[in-house]
N, C-alpha and C positions, 0 to 999 in steps of 0.2 A: 083464209080463214084466220085471221087475227089475234092471236090466243095473246087477254090480259094477264097480267099474276094478280092470283088471288092474293089479299090482303085479309089478314084476318083483323079486325082490333079485341085489342084486350077484354074479355069482361071482364069488371069489376068486382073486389069480391066486398060482397057487404061487412059491411062496422056489424061487430056482436054487439048483439041490445044489450043495452043499460037499465038498471033493475031501477027504480022509481024513489024506491028507497035511498037510494045511494048513488042520488044524481045531488052533485051540492049546491046549495042555493043558499045565498045572502044569510038565509036567517036559523040554519039549520048550522053554520058553519060558524055563527055568532054564538048557536048553544052549546057547539060540540068543545071551544075554548072555552063556556063560563064554566061550563062544568070538568074538567082542567080544573079552572082556575083553581073556584071552590075546592076541590081535591084535595091540589097543594095548599089550599090556605091551612084545611083542615085537620091534613099531618104536621107543619107547623105548628095552628094554634095547640093539638097534641104537644109538639117535642115544646115549645116552650111551655106548657105548664105543669110541664115531669121538673124541667130547668126549677121554676118557682120555687115547684115544691121541693125542691134540692134544698136551693137555696135560702128559702126564710122562711125555712124552721127551723134552722137556729140560728135563726137573727130572734126573731118572734122568744125563742129560748131565752139568748140571749139579754132582750128591751125584758122581759119576766124578772132575771137577774135582777137586770140594773135597779129596779123596781123596787125589788125585795133588801135593799144595799138601801139603809139610811144614810140620809149626809148630816154628816154629824158640825157642824156652824161654829164658830167661836162668838165671840160678844160684840157686836157692830156697834149699839147703843142699850138704852139699860129704861125699864119701867120707873118715873119717879113721878110722885104727887110734887116735890119737891122741885123750887129751880134751881139745877144743879145739872151745869153742864161741866164737860173732860178736853183744857186745852193739849194734844200733846205735837211731840214735837220727833222725827225721826231723823237721827246724827248720827249718818254715817261715811260722811267726806271729809268738807272742811269745819272748820271753827270759828274763823273771825267773827262772826256774829253772833257767837254766841253766848257774850257779856252784853252787851244792848239786848237780848232779848230777854236777861231774866233782869237785869234791872229795869226795861217796861213792864215786868209779873210783878215786879215789885213794884213797881208807882203804883199798880191797876189793883194791888191789893190782889192776884191772882198765884194758885198755887197748878202746878204744869205736871205732863211725865213727861221723863225725855227716855226712846227708846235706844239704846245706844247698845253699835257695833263694837265686836271685841279689839278689833285694827284703830277703829274710833279713841278705844280711849287708852289703848297704846299709846299715840298718838299727842292725845290731850289728857294724862292725869289728873292735870291740875283744873281741868275745867266740868273731869268727869267731879274732882273734890267740892271746885264752886256752889255746882249744882246741886249737890248732899245739904251743902248747909248753908243755902239759901230756902232749904223748907223742899225740895218737892222732890214728886219722886222718879225712882231711874226704873227703867225694862230692859227687858233685853230683845236685843233687834237680831241675834247670831254672833257668832264671832267672824265671821265672812263674809257677811252678804251677800251667802251664795243660795241660789232655787230650792228651795228644800221641797221641791216635790221632784227632783231628781237625786235626793241623794237619799241613802238607807239610814234602816231605822235607827240603825246603830252609829252612823255619823251625827245625825239630827240628834241624837245626847251630848255626844262632845261637845258639837255646837254650843248647844245651852251650856253644858256645865262648863266650858270652858267660857267665856263673854261674861258669866255669874260667874267663879271664880275670880274675877280677875276687878271686875266692879265689886265684890265683895272686900276683897284686897284694900283696897281705897277706901269704901266707906265700911265697913262694919257692917251695914246690911247686905242684905241677899236677893234677888229683883224676884218675885214676887208674878208679876206679868209679863207674859211673851208677843211680840207681834212683828209675823213672821214676812223675812225681806221681799219686796216687792209686792208682801200683799198676795203673794201667793199658796195655795194652801189645799189640802185635803186633806182626808179623812187620817191619810196615816199623817198627817203633819197635827195634826189638831188631836188626835188620840195620843199621836205619844210624848208632847206639849205636857198634854195634863196628865199623864201620867207620871211624868218627870215636875211636878208638883205646880206649874205655871197655868196663870187662864189667861187662856190665848183669845187677845184684843185688837181688832181691827176698828174701822172709823165710821159713822155715821158724813158726816159732813167732809168730801174731799175738797182743798182751798185749790189742790193745784199747782201750788206754788212753786213746782221745782219748773212749770212751763214757761217761766219768765215772762207770763201775758200782761204785764204794767202791775200796779197801784191799786188801779178803779178795778183788773178786774178776779184780784185776790179778793178788796174787799169783800168784795159782790157776790162770789161767792161763800166768804167763810160768816158771810151772816146772813141769807137764805135762808125764811123758813127753821131756824131752829129754836128746837125743840127740850123741854126737860131729859135730861137723859141724855141728850148728845154725845159724840165723839168727837172732834173733831180734829183733821190731819194735817200736821205743817210740817217744814224743813226747815231747820235751821241756819242751813247753807241757802235759799231759797235768794235769788236776787232781789227782788221787793221787802222779804219779809221783816226787817224792822222801818222800812217806811210803812207799809199797813197797817202793824201790829197795834200801834196805838188808838185806831179807828175801829177796828174789828176788835179792842179790850172795853175803850169805850162805850163801844155799840153792846157787848154783852152787858156789859156795867150798867150801864141805862135801861136796859130792859129787865133786868131786876134779876139777869142771874150769881151765881154761887159758882165760879170758877175752882174744880176742887183737880186732883187725881186720878187720874181715871182707875186706880185701885178704892178710892175711896166713893167714886158713880156707884158698882157696882152692889149688888145686893147679896146679903149675908142668908146661910140658912138653904135649906132647900131650894132651888132654882127649873126652869125652864128656860129654853131658847126656842123663840118662834122661826117660821122659814124663809127671815126676812134678817133672822141675828140677830134679833127683840130679845133681852134676858129680865124674865120677868117673874117673879114670886109662885115655886113652884103652888097648888089648889090649895088650899086650906092654908097657906101659911097668912 
């Protein structure tokens, strides 16, 4: 009898049972990921809220403080019932057109205000005397044409005093008006200049003559919507000022305006200045 070797087949090991709740399905997997995202988003949101509270608190406090500080404004224009305007010239650098400007002002019976820088006064003392001799007003435009918002109160006082000293030495009159160089001012600049005895004066019509865009552009800007009490800004050395000024001054005259210095257009007594920089009589005046 032939003996055949017995081959034993290994018994399969059964897999452990899987709980139905642990069996992954596409829906359950999506729900799990969504929950994890919500948890992370909630934690991030909480962190952002804490950070916002940290930063916004001081910002809100600063905003309240800023709003609580009243802005101090110069005079840009004046409430006037009579038809008067003020033509003004800033003189900081050149002087070769100044005599021609003075002749044109005489021709159109206009009296203007020239805001002079101290270094210009040093360079053109005879022109300073001529401006005064022709009956025009001279205002203070600083001594060195510095940005007054970037210097100290003491430096502002020194600039004002030095410029006025030079003008007074040549003309016998001390300026009572001040125009900040570059039109650059803040509460400090306006307050200090007023405390030093000057009225701070800007302008309501800007000819932009210094941009040298041509005669027609200069005339258009200087004659657009002119109202009583306006203060118009020109520069004594702009390229087209002598060519444009006859048409401009003729327009003012033909519209019935009398051209007077800025110091004369300002109101006397108690006044207020609105948010547009317009000077008004105080209530009850």
